[in-house]
N, C-alpha and C positions, 0 to 999 in steps of 0.2 A: 503494500499499500505505499503510495506517494506520501511524502510529508509536505511542508510548506512550500510556497512558490518563492523562487529568487529570480531577479531579473538583473542581467549583467550588461553594462554599456560597453562597448568596444570589445565585443565578444571574441573577435578575430585575433586579437593580440595574443602574443606568446603566453604572457602570464594569466590574462582572463580566460583563454581558452582551456588552460589547465584547471583553473578553479571551477569553470563550467562543468567540465567532464567529471571532475571529482564530486561535485554536488550531485550529479545524475548518479553516480555509482553509489552514493551514500543514501539514494532514495528520494531526493528532493525533485520537485517539479521546476524546470529550469527554462527560462527563455533568455535570449539574447538579442541585442541589436548592434549594428556596426555601419559606419559610414561605406564600408564596401558593399553591404547588403543594399543599402539605398541607392548606391551607384550602379547596382546590377553587374558587378565585377565577378568574374567566374574564377574563384580562388579554390584550390583543393581543400583547404582547411574549412571552408563554409560547408562543403559536401561531407566532410567528415564529421563535423560537429553535428550536422542534421541527422546524420546516420547514427550518432551516438545517443540521440534522444533530446537534443537541445532543439527548442522552437526558435526559429529565426524570424524576426519580426522588424518592421521599420523602426527607425529611430525618431518616432513622433510622439512618444508617450503613452500610446494607447495600450500598450502591454501592461502598464501599471495599473493595478487595481487596489482598492481598499484592502483587500485581503493579502496582498502581496507581503511577504514576511520582511523582505528587505530589498532595496536597490543596491547593488554592487558596483563600485566605481574604483577606478585607478587614480593616481595623482593627476594623470594627463586629461581627465574629464573636466571640462569647464562648467562653470556654474549656470550657464545659460542653455546648456543641453536640454532638449525637450524632455527627455526621460527623467533628468534631474528635477525639472520644474513640475513635472507631473507628480512625482513622487512627493515633492513638498506640499503640493496642493491637496493631496490625500492623506497627508501625515504618515506616509510610509518611511520607516527608517532608512537612512543611507549609510551603508558600511563600506569601508576601505576593503579592497581585495585581500589585503594582508590579514585583516581580522577574520575573513572567511577562510583564508588558508589555515590560520592557527586553530580555528575552530575545528577544522577537519583532521589537522595533523596531531593535534593534542589528545585526541581519543586514543593515541597509541604512544609508545616511547619513541620521542621524536629526535631525529638526527638532522640538524640544519646546517647547510653549507653556504657560507658567506665568502666574500672576497672581491677584490676589484675585478680580476680576471679568473677564469677556469672555474666558476663555481657551477655553470651548467654541466660541464664535462664531468667534474667530480662528483656532483650529485648522481649523473647518469651512471658512472662507474660504480658507485656505492649501490645504487638501486640495482644494477645488473649483477654485481658480485652477490648480493644478498639473496637475489632471485634465484641465481644459479646454485647457491649453496643451501637452498631450502628454507630461508627465513620468511618468504612469502610476504615481502613488504608493501605497504602503501607507498607509492612514489609520486610526488607532484613536482614537476621540473618546469624550467623556463625554456627548455629546448626538448624536441623529440629525440628518442633514441632510435637509430637506424634498425636496431634489433626488433623494436616493437612498432615501427611505423609501417602502415600498410595502406592501401587505397581507402579503406573504411576507418582508419585508426590514425589519429594525429600522432601518437606514440610519446607523448609528454606525461601521461598519467598510467599508473599501473594500480589497479584496485585490489591490492593483497589483503589477505585476511590474517596475516601474522601480528606479532606484537609490536613491530617497529613501523614508523613512517620516516620517510627520506624526503626533505624539501629543500629547494633553493631559497635562500634568504637574502633579500635584495637591500643594499645600502643606498641605492641612488635617491631615495625619498625618505631614508631612515626608517622604513617600515620594519626591518628586521628587529628593531628594538621593541616591537609588540610581541615577540617570541621569547618563551623561556623553556628551551628544550632541555633534554637530558644530556644529549652530546652534540658537538659542533666541530666543524672544521672552518678555518679562516686561511684562505689559500695564499693571499698576498694583500698588499696594500700600496696604492698609487694614486696620483691625482687624476681624477675623472670627473665625476659629478661634484666633488668637493676638492679643495686643495688637500695635500697629504696630511697635514696636521689634523684637519677636521675628519678626514677619513679614519685616521688612526684613532682619534677620540670615539668615533662611533663604534669601531671595532673593540676598543677596550671596554665601553660601557656593555656591548653585547656579551662579551666574554663573561662579565660578572653575573649575567642572567642565566648562564648554562649551569645546570645543577651537578653534572657528574664529571664530564671529560671534555676537553678542548684539544684538538690538533691545531695548535697555534703557529702554523707555518709563516704567518706574516712577521712574527716576531723573530724567529730563528730557522730561517729556510734551510740553511745548511744542515740542521739536524734531521731533515726529512728528504735530503737529497739522494736520488738513486745513483748507483755507480756504474761504470762500464757501459754507458749509454751508447748504442750504435743505431744510427738513423739511415734509412734507406727510402727509396721511392715506393717500397712495398710495405714499410712498416717500421717497427723498432724493437730493439732488445735491450734489456738493462738488467742490473741486480738490485734487489732491495731486501734487506733484513735476511741476507743469506740465500735468497731464493732468485733464480733465474727467470725472467719474464719475457714472453714474446707477445707482441700485439699487432694486429693489421691496421694500425693508425700511424700517421706520420707526425714527425715533430718531436724535438727534445722537450718542448713545453708539455707534451703529452705524457713523457715519461714522468715529469714532475707531478702531473695531475694523477697519474696512476699510483705514484708512491704515496700520496695522501689518501687516496682511497683504500690502498693496502693498509696503511697505518691504521686507519680508522676501523676496517673490518677486523683486523688481527687484534685489536684492543677489545673488540666485542667477543672475541674467542674463535674466530675463523682462522684455520691454519694457512700459513703462507703458501703452501702447496696448493690448497683449495682456492685461494684467491687467484694464483697464477693460472690455474687450470680454467677459471672463469674468464679471465681477461683475455686469453687466446681467443675467445668467442665474441669478444666486444667489438662491434663493427663501427662504433663512432657515434657522433651526434650530427644530426641534420644541421647543415650550414655551420659547422665548425670544421674547416678544412675538409669538407666533404668532397670526394672525388665523383664527379657528376658523370664524366665520360670522356672518351677519346675519339677525336674526330680527324682523319688524315695525319695521324702522328702527333697531334696537339692534345695535351691533357688539360682537362678543364676542371677547376675547383671552385667551391662556392664556400664563403665564409661570412660570419656575422661581425667581424672585426669592425670597431669604430673608434677606438682609442689608441693612443701610440704603442702601449705596451703589447695590445693585441695584435695590432697590424705588423709590429715587429716579429712576434712569434710567428705568425702565419707565413710572412715573406721568408723569414729565415728558415722555416721548414722546407720551403720548395726551392729556393735559390741553388743549393748545391747540386740538385739532381736534374737540372734542366739547362738547356743552352741559352735560353731567354725567358724572361717572366714578363707577361703583359697583365698589369693590374687594372681592374676597372673599379673605381671606387666612388661611392655615392654618399656623401655627408648625410647623416641622419637628422640633422636639426640645425637651425640657425645658431642657437645658444651655444651647443658644443663646439661649433665651428669658430665662433667667436672666441671662446675660451682656449680651445686646444689647437687652433689653426696653425701657428707658428710651430708648436711641438710636432704636429702631424707632418707638416712639410719637412722638418728637420729628420723626421724618422724615415721618410721616403728618400730623402737626399742621401742618408747614411747607408742605405741599404741597396738600392737599385743602381745596377751597373750600366755601362755604356750601351749595351744591347738590349736592356730591359726598358720597359716604357710604362707610364702612368696615364690612364685616361680618366678624367673627372667628370662625372655627371652633375646636374644640378642638385641643389640640396632637396631632399625629400620634405615636401611641404604638406603638413596634415591640416592646414588651416588654422583658424583660431587668431589669437592676437600676438603671435610671435613678432619679435623685432627682427625685421628682414633687412637691416642696414649693412650686413656683411653676408656676401653670397660666395658662391663657389668660384667666381671670377677672381675675388680677392685671394682666395686661397691659391689658385692657379698662378696668380702674379707673384705670390710668395715663392712658391715652387720655382718659378722661372728665374727669380733673383738668386736662388740657391743652386741653380743649374740642374735641376731635377728634369729628366726628359719626360715632359708632360704636354698633353693636349687636352682640349674640351670636346666633349661629346654631348650633343644636346638630348640625344633620344636613342633608344635601343637599336633602331635600324642603323644609325651611323655607327654605333659601336661594332655591329656585327660586319658591316662592310669594310670597316677599318681593319678588323682583325683577320678578316678573310684575305686581306692584301699583305698584312704585316707578319702573320704567323707562319712557321715552317715546322715540319716534323722535328720532334725533340724540344719544341717550346712548351711552356705552360701558360695557361690563363687563369687568373685568380680574381673572381668577382667578389667584391667586399662591400659591406655596409649593412646597417641595421633598419628596421621599420619597413622599408620598401617591400611589400609582399610579392613583387613581381620579379625581384632579383634572382630567385630560383629558376623562374622561367627564362630569364635572359641567359643564365648559364647553360640550360638546355638548348636554347636557340644557338648559341656559339658552337656547341658540339655538332649541331645539325649543319650549320654554316660550313664549318671546317670539312666535315664529312662530304658535302656536296661537291667540294673541289675536286675530289678524286673519283667521283661517280661517272 
């Protein structure tokens, strides 16, 4: 029997989609609205959410009824949103998505994963390991696991019946401070949504709210560093806690992520050998250095990177293995570009070689009251001053045409950026475009 009705605004977002599915699994009646639904956009995640039992409705307030238990919003939802106004007129409580996440996760012994970078991947790895070793956890993640992702399933939620929950805890809006988990991981700390001092202060406060154990890698990363790391175009190998590990995912940063997942699970009593056997089967995370395909000898990857540390990790993982790297990057917001633009340009300048190339797309604009005084053209100008090999691409057709002319067998293409739901589709189009050359 279904419980009360929850309505989620912006349900196609990575965090909100996970909350919506977890509510359905918990027996609630769930509806959701999204600008992409109203615009008639054909996104795979919308079909997946509908198949999971979520009613997709227009974002016009009509889904809100007096009996609705709560309207669920993220920090990004503005006060004049029609659903928000309708809920207020009917005295329906408005709750932040993090409150609902904690409502669901706190029914079990919770493991929360935080950190500026890597938290989605570490959450996925812990969830995968505990699943493979029989713990049957509830997992609510900010990114889909490729092991769990299908045409009918987003793959960022697992409705386990065991004693543990595993969640990603977000620091971008300080919402992780609403959680009091039994266990936690803090992967690292760097300037992103806040400067470094504020970020570290947030993580320090969060640490005090954990009741049992914290893998505090942000404080002493050397304590959790794997050894003998070998990276290839097919995966990586490393040693941790005396255990040899092989994984079919790329990048030294993923060896670090895996070591933190191993440490967490071993502290729970899982043997190092059992963890290693589980990680052999870990296929990775959607849009986290995901190998999309190969076309005419050009390998295409898709990645969510949007800050300097993440971009550096993704590029560094690929550069040694390909003759040239073609990066397609879309800034995910005007505010982040204004704050991080110089650091981002310096990152690309320090990484890209003479045969590599950066194509910059316009800032992904979600509307609202954003300050648009800094644009992608300002960022490109900064790159040019730093002698970064860069061009501007106004749309996806231009990107595909340019890459068809520029790439050769042995090259790689890396599509990067957050928020834009069509970036995965662009990666697929690039594979098809390159494949068509040899047809």
